[in-house]
Kinemage of the C-alpha trace (Angstrom):
@kinemage 1
@onewidth
@group {chain A} dominant
@subgroup {mainchain}
@vectorlist {calphas} color= white
{ca met a 1} P 55.565 45.108 -122.596
{ca thr a 2} L 55.315 41.516 -123.854
{ca arg a 3} L 56.921 38.578 -122.137
{ca glu a 4} L 59.300 38.181 -125.056
{ca glu a 5} L 60.428 41.790 -124.766
{ca ile a 6} L 61.003 41.368 -121.040
{ca leu a 7} L 63.044 38.232 -121.591
{ca gln a 8} L 65.146 39.967 -124.236
{ca gln a 9} L 65.865 42.837 -121.827
{ca met a 10} L 66.895 40.340 -119.187
{ca ala a 11} L 69.231 38.592 -121.637
{ca asp a 12} L 70.873 41.943 -122.444
{ca leu a 13} L 71.232 42.712 -118.741
{ca gln a 14} L 72.796 39.311 -118.095
{ca ile a 15} L 75.448 39.997 -120.726
{ca met a 16} L 76.236 43.318 -118.996
{ca leu a 17} L 76.463 41.700 -115.563
{ca asp a 18} L 78.651 38.867 -116.847
{ca gln a 19} L 81.006 41.500 -118.270
{ca leu a 20} L 81.137 43.219 -114.898
{ca asp a 21} L 81.769 39.957 -113.028
{ca arg a 22} L 84.672 39.070 -115.347
{ca ser a 23} L 86.327 42.463 -115.090
{ca asp a 24} L 88.747 43.461 -112.372
{ca arg a 25} L 87.249 46.185 -110.137
{ca ser a 26} L 90.352 48.289 -110.726
{ca ala a 27} L 89.430 48.492 -114.418
{ca pro a 28} L 86.681 50.646 -115.896
{ca phe a 29} L 83.307 48.920 -116.068
{ca asp a 30} L 83.228 48.860 -119.875
{ca ser a 31} L 86.205 46.694 -120.849
{ca ser a 32} L 85.448 47.318 -124.514
{ca leu a 33} L 86.729 50.898 -124.274
{ca thr a 34} L 89.508 51.729 -126.696
{ca glu a 35} L 92.815 53.035 -125.400
{ca ala a 36} L 91.838 56.511 -126.582
{ca glu a 37} L 88.526 56.295 -124.703
{ca lys a 38} L 90.278 55.047 -121.569
{ca glu a 39} L 92.720 57.953 -121.744
{ca lys a 40} L 89.827 60.386 -122.222
{ca gln a 41} L 88.107 58.894 -119.186
{ca his a 42} L 91.343 59.186 -117.182
{ca gln a 43} L 91.754 62.845 -118.140
{ca glu a 44} L 88.155 63.506 -117.114
{ca asp a 45} L 88.903 61.895 -113.737
{ca leu a 46} L 91.960 64.115 -113.307
{ca gln a 47} L 89.898 67.189 -114.131
{ca arg a 48} L 87.248 66.176 -111.640
{ca leu a 49} L 89.924 65.494 -109.015
{ca arg a 50} L 91.258 69.034 -109.399
{ca gly a 51} L 87.818 70.381 -108.490
{ca leu a 52} L 87.236 68.198 -105.423
{ca arg a 53} L 87.108 69.745 -101.941
{ca leu a 54} L 87.009 68.427 -98.392
{ca ile a 55} L 83.286 69.159 -98.308
{ca asp a 56} L 82.906 66.497 -101.027
{ca asp a 57} L 82.190 63.096 -99.471
{ca asp a 58} L 84.560 60.793 -101.333
{ca phe a 59} L 87.506 63.189 -101.207
{ca met a 60} L 86.984 63.877 -97.517
{ca asn a 61} L 86.851 60.130 -96.831
{ca ala a 62} L 90.221 59.634 -98.502
{ca cys a 63} L 91.853 62.579 -96.751
{ca phe a 64} L 90.746 61.773 -93.207
{ca asp a 65} L 90.887 57.976 -93.156
{ca gly a 66} L 93.485 57.052 -90.548
{ca tyr a 67} L 94.700 60.668 -90.428
{ca thr a 68} L 94.701 61.405 -86.694
{ca val a 69} L 96.505 64.728 -87.154
{ca gly a 70} L 93.760 66.055 -89.427
{ca ala a 71} L 90.950 64.741 -87.223
{ca glu a 72} L 92.617 66.272 -84.182
{ca leu a 73} L 92.814 69.675 -85.876
{ca leu a 74} L 89.175 69.438 -86.943
{ca leu a 75} L 87.840 68.551 -83.496
{ca arg a 76} L 90.025 70.994 -81.591
{ca ile a 77} L 88.776 73.905 -83.690
{ca ile a 78} L 85.084 72.964 -83.847
{ca leu a 79} L 84.792 72.100 -80.154
{ca asn a 80} L 87.271 74.769 -79.030
{ca lys a 81} L 89.191 72.174 -77.036
{ca pro a 82} L 92.929 72.392 -77.819
{ca asp a 83} L 93.701 69.452 -75.516
{ca ile a 84} L 91.918 66.804 -77.628
{ca his a 85} L 94.268 63.970 -78.597
{ca val a 86} L 92.768 61.651 -81.201
{ca lys a 87} L 93.732 58.013 -80.766
{ca asn a 88} L 91.961 56.450 -83.756
{ca val a 89} L 90.074 57.724 -86.782
{ca lys a 90} L 88.321 55.874 -89.571
{ca thr a 91} L 86.037 56.989 -92.380
{ca gln a 92} L 82.934 55.279 -93.737
{ca arg a 93} L 82.454 53.019 -90.732
{ca gln a 94} L 79.304 50.926 -91.002
{ca ile a 95} L 77.289 50.367 -87.808
{ca lys a 96} L 74.631 47.667 -87.969
{ca asn a 97} L 71.231 47.974 -86.366
{ca leu a 98} L 69.540 44.576 -86.213
{ca leu a 99} L 66.177 46.154 -85.395
{ca gly a 100} L 66.243 49.052 -87.842
{ca arg a 101} L 68.273 51.143 -90.224
{ca asp a 102} L 72.071 50.863 -90.338
{ca ile a 103} L 74.234 53.976 -90.426
{ca cys a 104} L 77.544 54.830 -92.085
{ca leu a 105} L 79.769 57.290 -90.234
{ca asp a 106} L 81.692 59.728 -92.443
{ca ile a 107} L 84.358 60.203 -89.762
{ca asp a 108} L 84.504 58.015 -86.658
{ca ala a 109} L 87.097 58.949 -84.060
{ca asp a 110} L 87.903 58.473 -80.411
{ca asp a 111} L 90.340 60.296 -78.167
{ca asp a 112} L 92.686 59.162 -75.430
{ca thr a 113} L 90.025 59.757 -72.742
{ca gly a 114} L 87.450 57.483 -74.408
{ca lys a 115} L 85.206 60.165 -75.881
{ca lys a 116} L 83.606 59.243 -79.221
{ca tyr a 117} L 83.226 61.577 -82.203
{ca asn a 118} L 81.125 61.214 -85.339
{ca val a 119} L 81.632 63.916 -87.972
{ca glu a 120} L 79.209 64.041 -90.919
{ca val a 121} L 79.933 66.211 -93.962
{ca gln a 122} L 76.700 67.157 -95.732
{ca arg a 123} L 76.258 69.205 -98.884
{ca ser a 124} L 72.530 68.466 -98.978
{ca asp a 125} L 70.278 70.127 -96.402
{ca lys a 126} L 68.129 66.990 -96.391
{ca gly a 127} L 71.137 64.915 -95.331
{ca ala a 128} L 71.563 67.061 -92.211
{ca asp a 129} L 68.049 66.553 -90.821
{ca arg a 130} L 67.939 67.176 -87.058
{ca arg a 131} L 66.426 63.764 -86.409
{ca arg a 132} L 69.277 62.170 -88.314
{ca ala a 133} L 71.640 63.694 -85.758
{ca arg a 134} L 69.464 62.248 -82.998
{ca tyr a 135} L 69.480 58.826 -84.695
{ca his a 136} L 73.262 58.797 -85.146
{ca ser a 137} L 73.660 59.667 -81.480
{ca ser a 138} L 71.325 56.867 -80.390
{ca ile a 139} L 73.041 54.235 -82.561
{ca leu a 140} L 76.439 55.278 -81.210
{ca asp a 141} L 75.140 54.830 -77.661
{ca ala a 142} L 73.651 51.426 -78.449
{ca his a 143} L 77.072 50.118 -79.524
{ca leu a 144} L 79.142 51.592 -76.706
{ca leu a 145} L 77.978 49.456 -73.774
{ca gln a 146} L 78.485 45.722 -73.350
{ca pro a 147} L 76.132 43.451 -71.352
{ca gly a 148} L 76.785 44.025 -67.683
{ca asp a 149} L 78.346 47.476 -68.158
{ca lys a 150} L 77.075 50.302 -65.971
{ca phe a 151} L 75.065 53.023 -67.676
{ca ser a 152} L 77.338 55.504 -65.935
{ca asp a 153} L 80.209 54.068 -68.003
{ca leu a 154} L 78.647 55.306 -71.251
{ca pro a 155} L 81.267 57.636 -72.766
{ca glu a 156} L 80.641 61.175 -73.929
{ca thr a 157} L 79.625 61.335 -77.584
{ca phe a 158} L 79.794 64.154 -80.095
{ca val a 159} L 77.800 64.082 -83.335
{ca ile a 160} L 79.005 66.925 -85.565
{ca phe a 161} L 77.433 67.963 -88.863
{ca ile a 162} L 79.477 70.175 -91.195
{ca thr a 163} L 76.966 71.541 -93.698
{ca glu a 164} L 77.392 73.432 -96.958
{ca asn a 165} L 74.450 75.687 -96.083
{ca asp a 166} L 73.153 77.195 -92.867
{ca val a 167} L 70.603 74.434 -92.195
{ca ile a 168} L 69.626 75.811 -88.779
{ca gly a 169} L 69.022 79.217 -90.336
{ca asp a 170} L 70.021 81.660 -87.601
{ca gly a 171} L 73.150 82.971 -89.301
{ca leu a 172} L 75.567 81.650 -86.693
{ca pro a 173} L 78.861 79.970 -87.565
{ca leu a 174} L 78.208 77.098 -85.145
{ca tyr a 175} L 75.293 75.642 -83.175
{ca arg a 176} L 75.722 73.554 -80.003
{ca ile a 177} L 72.712 71.448 -79.073
{ca glu a 178} L 72.469 70.264 -75.466
{ca arg a 179} L 69.655 68.846 -73.338
{ca lys a 180} L 68.591 70.943 -70.387
{ca ile a 181} L 66.104 70.817 -67.525
{ca glu a 182} L 63.334 73.202 -68.570
{ca glu a 183} L 62.274 74.188 -65.054
{ca thr a 184} L 65.754 75.235 -63.935
{ca asn a 185} L 67.405 75.964 -67.301
{ca val a 186} L 70.329 73.812 -66.123
{ca leu a 187} L 72.112 71.433 -68.510
{ca phe a 188} L 71.021 67.816 -68.118
{ca asp a 189} L 74.669 66.787 -68.593
{ca asp a 190} L 74.030 63.287 -69.960
{ca gly a 191} L 77.187 63.258 -72.089
{ca glu a 192} L 75.411 63.587 -75.454
{ca his a 193} L 76.459 66.526 -77.651
{ca ile a 194} L 75.246 67.540 -81.117
{ca val a 195} L 76.968 70.297 -83.095
{ca tyr a 196} L 76.126 71.889 -86.445
{ca val a 197} L 78.856 73.821 -88.285
{ca asn a 198} L 77.637 76.394 -90.813
{ca gly a 199} L 79.835 76.021 -93.899
{ca thr a 200} L 78.764 79.371 -95.313
{ca asp a 201} L 80.673 81.213 -92.585
{ca lys a 202} L 84.237 81.533 -93.876
{ca asp a 203} L 85.367 84.461 -91.760
{ca val a 204} L 89.146 83.995 -91.892
{ca ser a 205} L 89.580 86.162 -88.798
{ca thr a 206} L 88.467 83.112 -86.773
{ca ala a 207} L 89.918 79.600 -86.542
{ca leu a 208} L 86.552 78.077 -87.472
{ca gly a 209} L 86.163 80.414 -90.449
{ca lys a 210} L 89.623 79.445 -91.710
{ca leu a 211} L 88.683 75.784 -91.323
{ca met a 212} L 85.507 76.231 -93.383
{ca his a 213} L 87.475 78.184 -95.984
{ca asp a 214} L 89.846 75.222 -96.282
{ca phe a 215} L 86.952 72.756 -96.561
{ca phe a 216} L 85.758 74.579 -99.681
{ca cys a 217} L 89.207 75.049 -101.278
{ca thr a 218} L 90.223 73.216 -104.437
{ca asp a 219} L 93.849 74.429 -104.352
{ca pro a 220} L 95.979 73.356 -101.359
{ca asp a 221} L 98.154 76.438 -101.859
{ca asp a 222} L 95.145 78.570 -100.856
{ca met a 223} L 94.507 76.692 -97.616
{ca his a 224} L 95.287 78.056 -94.164
{ca tyr a 225} L 96.001 74.844 -92.262
{ca lys a 226} L 99.114 72.945 -93.299
{ca glu a 227} L 97.738 69.709 -91.832
{ca leu a 228} L 94.876 69.793 -94.338
{ca ala a 229} L 96.816 71.316 -97.231
{ca asp a 230} L 99.467 68.571 -97.090
{ca lys a 231} L 96.844 65.810 -97.285
{ca val a 232} L 94.897 67.520 -100.093
{ca arg a 233} L 98.132 68.089 -102.015
{ca tyr a 234} L 99.036 64.408 -101.667
{ca phe a 235} L 95.783 63.219 -103.261
{ca lys a 236} L 95.838 65.878 -105.968
{ca glu a 237} L 99.530 66.084 -106.909
{ca asp a 238} L 101.453 63.043 -105.655
{ca glu a 239} L 101.551 60.161 -108.141
{ca lys a 240} L 100.424 57.552 -105.592
{ca gly a 241} L 97.746 59.813 -104.145
{ca val a 242} L 96.339 60.657 -107.568
{ca ala a 243} L 96.286 56.957 -108.482
{ca thr a 244} L 94.361 56.204 -105.287
{ca met a 245} L 91.719 58.820 -106.078
{ca cys a 246} L 91.403 57.687 -109.702
{ca lys a 247} L 90.815 54.151 -108.401
{ca val a 248} L 88.104 55.488 -106.103
{ca met a 249} L 86.372 57.171 -109.043
{ca glu a 250} L 86.613 54.025 -111.157
{ca asp a 251} L 85.105 51.983 -108.327
{ca met a 252} L 82.275 54.502 -108.083
{ca arg a 253} L 81.549 54.040 -111.801
{ca asn a 254} L 81.545 50.268 -111.370
{ca glu a 255} L 79.208 50.514 -108.392
{ca ala a 256} L 76.901 52.833 -110.311
{ca ala a 257} L 76.816 50.325 -113.171
{ca lys a 258} L 75.927 47.514 -110.769
{ca thr a 259} L 73.198 49.653 -109.252
{ca ala a 260} L 71.785 50.404 -112.693
{ca val a 261} L 71.667 46.680 -113.521
{ca glu a 262} L 69.945 45.924 -110.209
{ca lys a 263} L 67.446 48.721 -110.778
{ca asp a 264} L 66.569 47.466 -114.273
{ca arg a 265} L 66.257 43.881 -113.055
{ca thr a 266} L 63.964 44.974 -110.248
{ca lys a 267} L 61.803 46.991 -112.658
{ca asn a 268} L 61.457 44.032 -115.008
{ca ala a 269} L 60.787 41.642 -112.143
{ca leu a 270} L 57.907 43.842 -111.013
{ca glu a 271} L 56.498 43.825 -114.534
{ca met a 272} L 56.747 40.033 -114.694
{ca leu a 273} L 55.016 39.704 -111.316
{ca ala a 274} L 52.251 41.997 -112.550
{ca asp a 275} L 51.982 39.780 -115.649
{ca gly a 276} L 51.265 36.786 -113.416
{ca leu a 277} L 54.547 34.877 -113.602
{ca ser a 278} L 55.396 32.749 -110.597
{ca ile a 279} L 58.029 33.882 -108.112
{ca glu a 280} L 60.302 31.044 -109.204
{ca lys a 281} L 60.072 31.986 -112.902
{ca val a 282} L 60.614 35.677 -112.130
{ca ala a 283} L 63.733 34.812 -110.136
{ca gln a 284} L 64.975 32.646 -113.001
{ca tyr a 285} L 64.385 35.222 -115.731
{ca ser a 286} L 65.437 38.296 -113.756
{ca gln a 287} L 68.526 36.700 -112.150
{ca leu a 288} L 67.444 38.201 -108.831
{ca ala a 289} L 67.694 36.149 -105.658
{ca ile a 290} L 64.408 34.419 -104.915
{ca glu a 291} L 64.319 36.144 -101.495
{ca arg a 292} L 64.455 39.516 -103.269
{ca val a 293} L 61.641 38.508 -105.617
{ca lys a 294} L 59.559 37.411 -102.622
{ca glu a 295} L 60.104 40.863 -101.097
{ca leu a 296} L 58.932 42.497 -104.323
{ca ala a 297} L 55.904 40.207 -104.464
{ca met a 298} L 54.952 40.664 -100.810
{ca pro a 299} L 52.629 43.704 -101.199
{ca arg a 300} L 50.846 41.941 -104.066
{ca thr a 301} L 50.480 38.763 -102.013
{ca ala a 302} L 49.111 40.802 -99.132
{ca gln a 303} L 46.465 42.241 -101.435
C-alpha cells in the first residue's frame, strides 16, 4: 500500500469519526439513514429483542441492574440459602487492577451480613475458564480490605458462573468448588466459594432446573418465577422498557462503529510505522494518540 493510499484511507476514516462525534449517542451511528431505513433498523431491533433471554449478556444486565428481588431469588436458589437478603445489586461493575488486568462483574451484589456475590453469565465455554473464576475471586478480595483492616475481617465471597453448556463436564446441575486440607479431607474454610451452574440442566422438578429454564426463555409467559417474568415482560412489552432496550442496542452499534474505526486506524498506523514514518507523523496521519502510536512502535523499537 502506498503512502498516498494510506493517507486517503485515513481521510475517509476521519470523516466517519467526525460524523460519530457530531451525532447524539441516542441516535443510530449513520445519521444519513432515511426514515424508512431507520424504521427498518428499529423493527430489526424489536425482532432481536423478542429473541433475547436472561442468558444473553446485555439483556441480563438490564434485567438485574438494581433489581434486588431478582438477585435475591437467583442467589437463594443457586446457593440453597432461603435466608439471603440482598442489600445492593449492580450489573457491569468495573474493578480496576493497577498491576494487571481489570475485570467487569456481570452481577455484583452484597447481602445484609456483608457477604459479596459475583455472578457471571457465560454462553462461551472459553469465558468460563476455571482460572478466570480464580482471578475474579482474587480481585474481589483485593478490593475488600482497607489499609489497617484485619485479614480476619475479609468477608465471604461467592463467584458464580452460570454457563450455557456443562463446562465442567460431569453432567451435574451444579458444581461447588471449595478448598480443603488434603491430609484430613477437611474444608479449609477460608470464606472463598466458587460455583458453576450447568445451564443445560433444565429439570423443572427442581428449583434450580426451573431457574435455568427461565434463563433460556424468550417468552415471559413461559417462565416459572414471577420475579423474573415480570422484569423480562417489562423490557419486552412495556413501552418504556422496550425503549430502554432499543437504546442499548443502538449504543452497541455506535460502540461497534467506534471500535471498527479504531481497528482500521491501528492497522494503518502499523503499516505507516513499517514504511518508516516517524511516530509523530503516524500520530498526525492516523489521528491516534501519540502514546498509542508509541505502544504500537515499541516492539519495533526493541528490535
